[in-house]
N, C-alpha and C positions, 0 to 999 in steps of 0.2 A: 691624383691620389696623394695624400700627404705621406711623407716618408716616416717610418717608425724608427726609433732609436735602435731597435733590435737588428736592423740591417747592418749597423756598424760592427756588431759582434761577429757577423758571418763573413764579412769581406771588407777589404779596404775601399774607401770611397775614392773616386778619381782624384788624383793629386796627392793622396796621403803617402804613397810610396815615395814620391818625389820630395815630400817634406822631410822624410827621414833621411834620404840621400843627401840633402842639403844641410841637415842639422836644424831644420825648422820643425817645430812640433805644434801642429794645428791646435789652437786653443779653443775650438768651438765645442768640445765636450770635455768636461773636467774629470779629474781623478775621483773627486767626491761622487759624481754621478755614476761613474764606472763601478766604483766600490759598492754603491747603493744597489745597483742592478745585480752585481755578482752576489751580494748578500741575499737579495730576494730569491735568486735562483738556488743558492745553497740552502736557504730555509725551506724552499719548496721540495728540494730533493730529500732533505731530512724528514720533512712532514710526510712524504709519500714513500719513505724508505727506499729511495731510488739512488743507487750509487752514482756519483758524479765526480769521479776523480780529476777530470780535466778542469772542472769548475773550481775545485779546491785548489789546484795548482795555479790557475789564473787569478783567483782571489788572493792567494798568497803573494804573487808577483805584484799585483796592483796595489795591495795594502802596503807592501814594502816601498813601492814607488811613491805612494802618497806620503809615507813617513819621511822619505828622502827629500821630496820636492815640494810638498804641500798639496792639500786637497783641491785648491783652486787652480792648479796647474793642468796642463794638457795631458789627456790620456795617453798620447803616443810617447810620453816620456818613459813609459815602460821599456821602450827600445833603448833609451839612453841608459837606464839602469843596467840593462843587460850588456850594453857596450862597455860601461864602466867596469862591471864585474869581470868581463871576459878579456878586456884590453883590445877588443876588436872595434875598429872604426868603420861605420857603415857609409861614410861619405863617398859619393861618386861625383866626379867632375861633370859639370853640365849647368845649364841654365834652368834651375828648378824654381819656378815661381811659387809664391805663397798664395795658393788658390783661394784662401779665405779673404784676401785683400782685393780680389777682382771686383 
């Protein structure tokens, strides 16, 4: 069965956590695509008058990330934006492979 992009919203794919720990940001799904999807969800929630405060917050963070790094960049750079704002480095020592290069 083909995987839907919606799966990525619900959980990290295998290897994504290791990408963040190593400072690798999986380029397989762009910020443009992420923002498009979040925009569709926000529009649906408005059209159905369904509150979606977490969608609004996520959309805000991803739009800020796209403004900072560019829409063609990796969606996981949202973690880098948070790292930069907080001054907290998420790097963890270890051999963290770039799973998209397998």
